[in-house]
Short mmCIF file of the C-alpha atoms (twelve columns), coordinates in Angstrom:
data_MODEL
# 
_entry.id   MODEL 
# 
loop_
_atom_site.group_PDB 
_atom_site.id 
_atom_site.type_symbol 
_atom_site.label_atom_id 
_atom_site.label_alt_id 
_atom_site.label_comp_id 
_atom_site.label_asym_id 
_atom_site.label_seq_id 
_atom_site.Cartn_x 
_atom_site.Cartn_y 
_atom_site.Cartn_z 
_atom_site.pdbx_PDB_model_num 
ATOM 1   C CA . MET A 1   5.956   -0.101 0.809   1 
ATOM 2   C CA . ASN A 2   6.864   -2.933 -1.509  1 
ATOM 3   C CA . ASP A 3   8.257   -2.558 -5.043  1 
ATOM 4   C CA . GLU A 4   4.828   -2.818 -6.682  1 
ATOM 5   C CA . GLN A 5   3.467   -0.045 -4.479  1 
ATOM 6   C CA . LEU A 6   6.495   2.169  -5.125  1 
ATOM 7   C CA . LEU A 7   5.833   1.841  -8.848  1 
ATOM 8   C CA . ARG A 8   2.045   2.215  -8.616  1 
ATOM 9   C CA . TYR A 9   2.191   5.388  -6.540  1 
ATOM 10  C CA . SER A 10  5.396   6.783  -8.037  1 
ATOM 11  C CA . ARG A 11  3.762   9.949  -9.456  1 
ATOM 12  C CA . GLN A 12  2.499   10.900 -5.992  1 
ATOM 13  C CA . LEU A 13  5.768   9.986  -4.322  1 
ATOM 14  C CA . MET A 14  7.470   12.543 -6.579  1 
ATOM 15  C CA . LEU A 15  5.425   15.413 -5.126  1 
ATOM 16  C CA . ASN A 16  7.498   17.685 -2.931  1 
ATOM 17  C CA . GLY A 17  6.071   17.662 0.579   1 
ATOM 18  C CA . PHE A 18  3.981   14.537 0.006   1 
ATOM 19  C CA . ASP A 19  6.532   11.812 -0.840  1 
ATOM 20  C CA . VAL A 20  6.805   8.589  1.189   1 
ATOM 21  C CA . ALA A 21  5.281   9.905  4.407   1 
ATOM 22  C CA . GLY A 22  2.152   11.105 2.629   1 
ATOM 23  C CA . GLN A 23  1.702   7.824  0.782   1 
ATOM 24  C CA . GLU A 24  2.192   5.767  3.910   1 
ATOM 25  C CA . ALA A 25  -0.472  7.874  5.636   1 
ATOM 26  C CA . LEU A 26  -2.902  7.031  2.833   1 
ATOM 27  C CA . LEU A 27  -2.063  3.334  2.928   1 
ATOM 28  C CA . ALA A 28  -2.719  3.256  6.675   1 
ATOM 29  C CA . ALA A 29  -6.015  5.157  6.438   1 
ATOM 30  C CA . LYS A 30  -9.623  3.983  6.474   1 
ATOM 31  C CA . VAL A 31  -12.289 6.131  4.801   1 
ATOM 32  C CA . LEU A 32  -16.069 5.828  4.881   1 
ATOM 33  C CA . ILE A 33  -17.786 6.805  1.612   1 
ATOM 34  C CA . VAL A 34  -21.514 7.314  2.075   1 
ATOM 35  C CA . GLY A 35  -23.334 7.102  -1.259  1 
ATOM 36  C CA . LEU A 36  -22.005 5.545  -4.464  1 
ATOM 37  C CA . GLY A 37  -23.807 7.753  -6.959  1 
ATOM 38  C CA . GLY A 38  -22.621 10.706 -8.996  1 
ATOM 39  C CA . LEU A 39  -20.289 12.054 -6.310  1 
ATOM 40  C CA . GLY A 40  -19.355 8.771  -4.677  1 
ATOM 41  C CA . SER A 41  -18.275 7.190  -7.959  1 
ATOM 42  C CA . PRO A 42  -15.252 9.437  -8.610  1 
ATOM 43  C CA . VAL A 43  -14.526 9.654  -4.884  1 
ATOM 44  C CA . ALA A 44  -14.212 5.873  -4.580  1 
ATOM 45  C CA . LEU A 45  -12.259 5.469  -7.818  1 
ATOM 46  C CA . TYR A 46  -9.731  8.175  -7.016  1 
ATOM 47  C CA . LEU A 47  -9.233  7.195  -3.383  1 
ATOM 48  C CA . ALA A 48  -8.665  3.573  -4.394  1 
ATOM 49  C CA . ALA A 49  -6.339  4.596  -7.222  1 
ATOM 50  C CA . ALA A 50  -4.401  6.960  -4.935  1 
ATOM 51  C CA . GLY A 51  -3.769  4.182  -2.440  1 
ATOM 52  C CA . VAL A 52  -6.083  4.734  0.510   1 
ATOM 53  C CA . GLY A 53  -5.634  1.440  2.296   1 
ATOM 54  C CA . SER A 54  -9.206  0.687  3.342   1 
ATOM 55  C CA . LEU A 55  -12.554 1.964  2.048   1 
ATOM 56  C CA . VAL A 56  -15.951 1.409  3.643   1 
ATOM 57  C CA . LEU A 57  -18.648 1.638  0.947   1 
ATOM 58  C CA . ALA A 58  -22.165 2.427  2.150   1 
ATOM 59  C CA . ASP A 59  -25.226 2.497  -0.124  1 
ATOM 60  C CA . SER A 60  -28.516 0.609  0.044   1 
ATOM 61  C CA . ASP A 61  -29.562 1.225  -3.574  1 
ATOM 62  C CA . SER A 62  -29.214 -0.865 -6.726  1 
ATOM 63  C CA . VAL A 63  -27.856 0.292  -10.080 1 
ATOM 64  C CA . GLU A 64  -30.488 1.703  -12.456 1 
ATOM 65  C CA . VAL A 65  -30.183 2.684  -16.107 1 
ATOM 66  C CA . SER A 66  -30.784 6.348  -15.231 1 
ATOM 67  C CA . ASN A 67  -27.702 6.249  -12.966 1 
ATOM 68  C CA . LEU A 68  -25.282 5.490  -15.784 1 
ATOM 69  C CA . GLN A 69  -25.309 9.052  -17.183 1 
ATOM 70  C CA . ARG A 70  -23.112 10.202 -14.278 1 
ATOM 71  C CA . GLN A 71  -22.315 7.325  -11.886 1 
ATOM 72  C CA . ILE A 72  -19.179 6.224  -13.669 1 
ATOM 73  C CA . ILE A 73  -18.184 3.447  -11.276 1 
ATOM 74  C CA . HIS A 74  -21.139 1.347  -12.473 1 
ATOM 75  C CA . LYS A 75  -21.486 -0.472 -15.806 1 
ATOM 76  C CA . HIS A 76  -24.495 -1.284 -17.958 1 
ATOM 77  C CA . ASP A 77  -24.089 -4.992 -17.198 1 
ATOM 78  C CA . ASN A 78  -24.489 -4.202 -13.486 1 
ATOM 79  C CA . VAL A 79  -27.994 -2.760 -13.751 1 
ATOM 80  C CA . GLY A 80  -30.040 -4.377 -10.959 1 
ATOM 81  C CA . MET A 81  -26.953 -5.168 -8.896  1 
ATOM 82  C CA . GLY A 82  -26.454 -3.545 -5.509  1 
ATOM 83  C CA . LYS A 83  -24.291 -0.452 -5.840  1 
ATOM 84  C CA . VAL A 84  -21.790 -1.600 -3.227  1 
ATOM 85  C CA . LEU A 85  -21.181 -4.855 -5.121  1 
ATOM 86  C CA . SER A 86  -20.947 -3.044 -8.438  1 
ATOM 87  C CA . ALA A 87  -18.452 -0.588 -6.944  1 
ATOM 88  C CA . GLN A 88  -16.457 -3.409 -5.367  1 
ATOM 89  C CA . ASN A 89  -15.933 -5.013 -8.777  1 
ATOM 90  C CA . ALA A 90  -14.709 -1.755 -10.289 1 
ATOM 91  C CA . LEU A 91  -12.399 -0.841 -7.426  1 
ATOM 92  C CA . LEU A 92  -10.719 -4.234 -7.160  1 
ATOM 93  C CA . GLY A 93  -10.206 -4.192 -10.910 1 
ATOM 94  C CA . LEU A 94  -8.474  -0.830 -10.543 1 
ATOM 95  C CA . ASN A 95  -6.438  -1.571 -7.411  1 
ATOM 96  C CA . PRO A 96  -6.559  -5.105 -5.978  1 
ATOM 97  C CA . GLY A 97  -4.562  -3.919 -2.982  1 
ATOM 98  C CA . VAL A 98  -7.383  -1.845 -1.503  1 
ATOM 99  C CA . GLN A 99  -9.319  -3.373 1.393   1 
ATOM 100 C CA . LEU A 100 -13.089 -2.988 1.041   1 
ATOM 101 C CA . GLU A 101 -15.910 -3.217 3.561   1 
ATOM 102 C CA . LEU A 102 -19.444 -3.190 2.166   1 
ATOM 103 C CA . ILE A 103 -22.546 -1.817 3.887   1 
ATOM 104 C CA . ASP A 104 -25.565 -2.431 1.662   1 
ATOM 105 C CA . SER A 105 -28.188 -1.149 4.096   1 
ATOM 106 C CA . ARG A 106 -29.251 2.342  5.103   1 
ATOM 107 C CA . LEU A 107 -26.597 3.888  7.314   1 
ATOM 108 C CA . GLU A 108 -28.308 5.043  10.485  1 
ATOM 109 C CA . GLY A 109 -28.357 4.565  14.245  1 
ATOM 110 C CA . GLU A 110 -25.686 2.349  15.780  1 
ATOM 111 C CA . LEU A 111 -24.582 1.119  12.362  1 
ATOM 112 C CA . LEU A 112 -23.747 4.685  11.363  1 
ATOM 113 C CA . HIS A 113 -21.898 5.443  14.605  1 
ATOM 114 C CA . SER A 114 -19.813 2.269  14.471  1 
ATOM 115 C CA . ALA A 115 -18.888 2.917  10.825  1 
ATOM 116 C CA . VAL A 116 -17.838 6.516  11.502  1 
ATOM 117 C CA . ALA A 117 -15.937 5.693  14.702  1 
ATOM 118 C CA . GLY A 118 -13.638 3.266  12.937  1 
ATOM 119 C CA . CYS A 119 -12.542 5.645  10.174  1 
ATOM 120 C CA . ASN A 120 -10.009 8.433  9.678   1 
ATOM 121 C CA . ALA A 121 -12.326 10.456 7.423   1 
ATOM 122 C CA . VAL A 122 -15.890 10.396 6.115   1 
ATOM 123 C CA . VAL A 123 -16.872 11.515 2.619   1 
ATOM 124 C CA . ASP A 124 -20.501 12.595 2.367   1 
ATOM 125 C CA . CYS A 125 -21.824 11.814 -1.119  1 
ATOM 126 C CA . THR A 126 -25.487 11.654 -0.158  1 
ATOM 127 C CA . ASP A 127 -28.446 13.623 -1.497  1 
ATOM 128 C CA . ASN A 128 -30.647 14.252 1.528   1 
ATOM 129 C CA . PHE A 129 -30.472 16.465 4.607   1 
ATOM 130 C CA . ARG A 130 -31.502 13.747 7.042   1 
ATOM 131 C CA . THR A 131 -28.445 11.623 6.311   1 
ATOM 132 C CA . ARG A 132 -26.145 14.646 6.099   1 
ATOM 133 C CA . PHE A 133 -27.213 15.883 9.540   1 
ATOM 134 C CA . ALA A 134 -26.805 12.413 11.039  1 
ATOM 135 C CA . LEU A 135 -23.335 12.038 9.497   1 
ATOM 136 C CA . ASN A 136 -22.309 15.451 10.744  1 
ATOM 137 C CA . GLU A 137 -23.457 14.715 14.296  1 
ATOM 138 C CA . SER A 138 -21.683 11.361 14.328  1 
ATOM 139 C CA . CYS A 139 -18.465 12.825 12.922  1 
ATOM 140 C CA . TRP A 140 -18.467 15.463 15.634  1 
ATOM 141 C CA . LYS A 141 -19.129 12.875 18.316  1 
ATOM 142 C CA . HIS A 142 -16.235 10.697 17.152  1 
ATOM 143 C CA . GLN A 143 -13.879 13.522 16.092  1 
ATOM 144 C CA . VAL A 144 -13.692 12.382 12.465  1 
ATOM 145 C CA . PRO A 145 -13.238 14.890 9.596   1 
ATOM 146 C CA . LEU A 146 -16.174 15.163 7.182   1 
ATOM 147 C CA . ILE A 147 -15.741 16.070 3.506   1 
ATOM 148 C CA . SER A 148 -19.108 17.127 2.113   1 
ATOM 149 C CA . ALA A 149 -20.256 18.140 -1.367  1 
ATOM 150 C CA . ALA A 150 -23.533 18.672 -3.185  1 
ATOM 151 C CA . ALA A 151 -24.366 19.192 -6.861  1 
ATOM 152 C CA . ILE A 152 -27.647 19.934 -8.601  1 
ATOM 153 C CA . ARG A 153 -28.470 21.237 -12.080 1 
ATOM 154 C CA . MET A 154 -25.292 23.235 -12.885 1 
ATOM 155 C CA . GLU A 155 -24.432 24.352 -9.347  1 
ATOM 156 C CA . ALA A 156 -22.312 22.759 -6.656  1 
ATOM 157 C CA . GLN A 157 -20.581 23.331 -3.344  1 
ATOM 158 C CA . LEU A 158 -17.840 21.721 -1.277  1 
ATOM 159 C CA . SER A 159 -16.465 22.088 2.242   1 
ATOM 160 C CA . VAL A 160 -14.468 20.229 4.876   1 
ATOM 161 C CA . PHE A 161 -15.703 20.074 8.464   1 
ATOM 162 C CA . ASP A 162 -13.024 19.026 10.941  1 
ATOM 163 C CA . PRO A 163 -14.051 18.535 14.600  1 
ATOM 164 C CA . ARG A 164 -10.390 18.199 15.589  1 
ATOM 165 C CA . LYS A 165 -9.989  21.934 14.961  1 
ATOM 166 C CA . ASP A 166 -11.624 24.272 17.471  1 
ATOM 167 C CA . ALA A 167 -12.431 26.971 14.907  1 
ATOM 168 C CA . SER A 168 -13.996 24.614 12.373  1 
ATOM 169 C CA . PRO A 169 -17.731 24.994 11.745  1 
ATOM 170 C CA . CYS A 170 -19.810 21.875 11.199  1 
ATOM 171 C CA . TYR A 171 -22.349 21.070 8.498   1 
ATOM 172 C CA . GLN A 172 -25.194 22.244 10.699  1 
ATOM 173 C CA . CYS A 173 -23.547 25.669 10.975  1 
ATOM 174 C CA . LEU A 174 -24.194 25.926 7.229   1 
ATOM 175 C CA . TYR A 175 -27.693 24.423 7.175   1 
ATOM 176 C CA . SER A 176 -30.103 24.272 10.084  1 
ATOM 177 C CA . GLU A 177 -32.465 21.334 10.528  1 
ATOM 178 C CA . GLY A 178 -35.301 23.622 9.484   1 
ATOM 179 C CA . SER A 179 -33.799 24.116 6.024   1 
ATOM 180 C CA . ASP A 180 -35.902 23.751 2.894   1 
ATOM 181 C CA . GLY A 181 -36.609 20.290 1.543   1 
ATOM 182 C CA . ASP A 182 -34.062 18.182 -0.297  1 
ATOM 183 C CA . LEU A 183 -33.110 19.000 -3.856  1 
ATOM 184 C CA . ASN A 184 -32.255 15.882 -5.808  1 
ATOM 185 C CA . CYS A 185 -31.247 15.205 -9.381  1 
ATOM 186 C CA . SER A 186 -34.212 12.891 -10.032 1 
ATOM 187 C CA . GLU A 187 -36.494 15.928 -9.763  1 
ATOM 188 C CA . ASN A 188 -34.187 18.798 -10.751 1 
ATOM 189 C CA . GLY A 189 -31.583 17.228 -13.042 1 
ATOM 190 C CA . VAL A 190 -27.794 17.481 -12.994 1 
ATOM 191 C CA . MET A 191 -25.084 17.689 -15.656 1 
ATOM 192 C CA . ALA A 192 -22.899 14.584 -15.616 1 
ATOM 193 C CA . PRO A 193 -19.403 16.149 -15.578 1 
ATOM 194 C CA . LEU A 194 -20.357 18.455 -12.700 1 
ATOM 195 C CA . VAL A 195 -20.621 15.619 -10.195 1 
ATOM 196 C CA . GLY A 196 -17.370 14.262 -11.619 1 
ATOM 197 C CA . MET A 197 -15.687 17.582 -10.886 1 
ATOM 198 C CA . LEU A 198 -16.993 17.783 -7.337  1 
ATOM 199 C CA . GLY A 199 -16.365 14.128 -6.548  1 
ATOM 200 C CA . SER A 200 -12.758 14.515 -7.713  1 
ATOM 201 C CA . MET A 201 -12.416 17.588 -5.512  1 
ATOM 202 C CA . GLN A 202 -13.843 15.662 -2.559  1 
ATOM 203 C CA . ALA A 203 -11.275 12.913 -3.106  1 
ATOM 204 C CA . LEU A 204 -8.499  15.514 -3.252  1 
ATOM 205 C CA . GLU A 205 -9.672  17.187 -0.036  1 
ATOM 206 C CA . CYS A 206 -9.849  13.779 1.638   1 
ATOM 207 C CA . ILE A 207 -6.277  12.983 0.584   1 
ATOM 208 C CA . LYS A 208 -5.148  16.342 1.980   1 
ATOM 209 C CA . VAL A 209 -6.899  15.664 5.290   1 
ATOM 210 C CA . LEU A 210 -5.399  12.174 5.608   1 
ATOM 211 C CA . SER A 211 -1.851  13.099 4.618   1 
ATOM 212 C CA . GLY A 212 -1.526  16.628 5.996   1 
ATOM 213 C CA . TYR A 213 -0.530  17.762 2.500   1 
ATOM 214 C CA . GLY A 214 -1.805  21.214 1.570   1 
ATOM 215 C CA . THR A 215 -4.610  23.192 3.204   1 
ATOM 216 C CA . PRO A 216 -8.088  21.599 3.250   1 
ATOM 217 C CA . LEU A 217 -11.263 23.661 2.863   1 
ATOM 218 C CA . VAL A 218 -11.889 23.937 6.609   1 
ATOM 219 C CA . GLY A 219 -13.872 27.076 7.370   1 
ATOM 220 C CA . LYS A 220 -14.326 27.643 3.640   1 
ATOM 221 C CA . LEU A 221 -17.212 26.957 1.276   1 
ATOM 222 C CA . LEU A 222 -16.301 26.460 -2.374  1 
ATOM 223 C CA . LEU A 223 -19.120 27.367 -4.780  1 
ATOM 224 C CA . VAL A 224 -19.258 26.325 -8.437  1 
ATOM 225 C CA . ASP A 225 -21.461 27.874 -11.135 1 
ATOM 226 C CA . ALA A 226 -20.815 25.548 -14.046 1 
ATOM 227 C CA . LEU A 227 -22.997 27.537 -16.463 1 
ATOM 228 C CA . THR A 228 -20.451 30.353 -16.451 1 
ATOM 229 C CA . MET A 229 -17.580 28.260 -15.001 1 
ATOM 230 C CA . GLN A 230 -17.143 30.617 -12.093 1 
ATOM 231 C CA . ILE A 231 -15.619 29.171 -8.941  1 
ATOM 232 C CA . ARG A 232 -15.401 31.184 -5.765  1 
ATOM 233 C CA . THR A 233 -14.618 30.513 -2.130  1 
ATOM 234 C CA . MET A 234 -16.264 32.184 0.836   1 
ATOM 235 C CA . ASN A 235 -15.498 32.046 4.528   1 
ATOM 236 C CA . LEU A 236 -17.740 29.829 6.624   1 
ATOM 237 C CA . ASN A 237 -17.855 30.744 10.289  1 
ATOM 238 C CA . LYS A 238 -18.716 28.605 13.271  1 
ATOM 239 C CA . ASN A 239 -22.231 29.219 14.589  1 
ATOM 240 C CA . PRO A 240 -21.875 29.940 18.343  1 
ATOM 241 C CA . SER A 241 -25.410 28.615 18.951  1 
ATOM 242 C CA . CYS A 242 -25.041 25.460 16.822  1 
ATOM 243 C CA . PRO A 243 -26.504 22.493 18.744  1 
ATOM 244 C CA . VAL A 244 -23.825 20.128 17.381  1 
ATOM 245 C CA . CYS A 245 -20.465 21.881 17.599  1 
ATOM 246 C CA . ARG A 246 -20.859 24.747 20.068  1 
ATOM 247 C CA . HIS A 247 -19.408 22.803 23.008  1 
# 
């Protein structure tokens, strides 16, 4: 690390057990962030600020006025702009040292597999089962950890699925492909700070996965009830008949 980096990341370097080795692991890492909405906004900002060396930003949508209530990476002046371009402006303004790769089309098929294969971690910030299942399958195929969260109304959940660990369940162990239809905030609503909370937690779990600092939520499901501010964690077991991770 150079002098500017030592100063920029000094508060992390002071952490016992993280220090220089942890920071160098972040600087060498490449992370795919899928979705730059309510969850993806704080994820991208915190990973860039913390010094993850390379971020791949994937989102095919453009910024709308209704996004600005919770998608804090975007500005009013960027309404109508593609979300990946809007996010790029914000992230480079925060940390010009971060390397960015933009994918402004729907992430699927070979594009999805090539994006996942080249990364050290994937952060799922999407809002539909189809994409979540596809991400999960690709992460398992390429042995890439997946940090997944969801938030709706005043409820949220978070888990880490790590195919490098034999005992780790995958996303499809939690939800089968026959699960009920998608719940999204455009139809059900969501409180703005809730996605900020969960996105920050996703970024923290991603940093832990990349650096080996702390214990990620592998085999655990964190549940948040923001109405009563109750947070609990439950065990999440591997499904022996899961079509994705049973082998």
